[in-house]
C-alpha positions, 0 to 999 in steps of 0.5 A: 614349455609354453611361454606365458604372455607378458602383459604390461600394466601401465602405472598411468592407467589407474592414475588417469582413471582416479584423476577422472573420477576425482574430477567427476566427483568434484564437478558433481559436488560443485553442481549439487552444492551450487544448486542446493545453495541456489535453491536455499537462497531462492526459497529463503528470499521468497519466504522473506518476501512473503513475510514482507508482502503479508505485512504490507497486506496487513497494513493495507487491510487496517480497518478505517475509522469513520467520523460522522460530522454534524449536518451542514446547512449553508448558503451557496455562492449565488448565481441565479438566486439564493441556493442552500445546501444541506449535507451530511458528511462522513470522513474515512480516517486511516485508523482509530488514532487518526479518527480521535485526532479529528474528533479532538479538532472538530471545530477546525474540521467543521470550519474548513469544510464550511469554507469549502462548501460556501465557496461553491455554486449549485451548478458546480456541485450538482453533477456526479463529477462536481460531487467527486471534486468537492469530496477531494477538495474537502479531503485535501482541506481536512488532511492539512495539519491542525497546527504548525509543525504537526503531521497531516491527517490521513483522511482517504475518503469523504462520503456524502450521506445526504446531499440536498440543494434547494 
């Protein structure tokens, strides 16, 4: 009779392959979980950032409120004879509430603008640069609080809608 070959089956081989399989599965799950978590937080964060960005844009796109001042006719500071300035000014406030506050305090606003205008010489405000500097100076004066402890105004621009020096 022919003898059957004896095949030794090691008990370690199946254990070893099971260990490798468990390690591979754990690594795959870990990578998938980590990648999934990273994706989630990146997209969640960008969605949150997108919300914040949209809110900032909305705040930036608030419609300005324009406040038209009555015409100013003033004597300019003398340099080589009498000069007069007649100017129409429109202020750009940050919103309707700000515009209402400016309207409410119009005597103070007009006084501040008048003081700035009468301190100028014709040569100072005739050029484009002079007009821009005058605009900034008027905005700075109007933006100062109307009373002690009050918050400052938010006038972003001063527009000259008429500007005549004679």
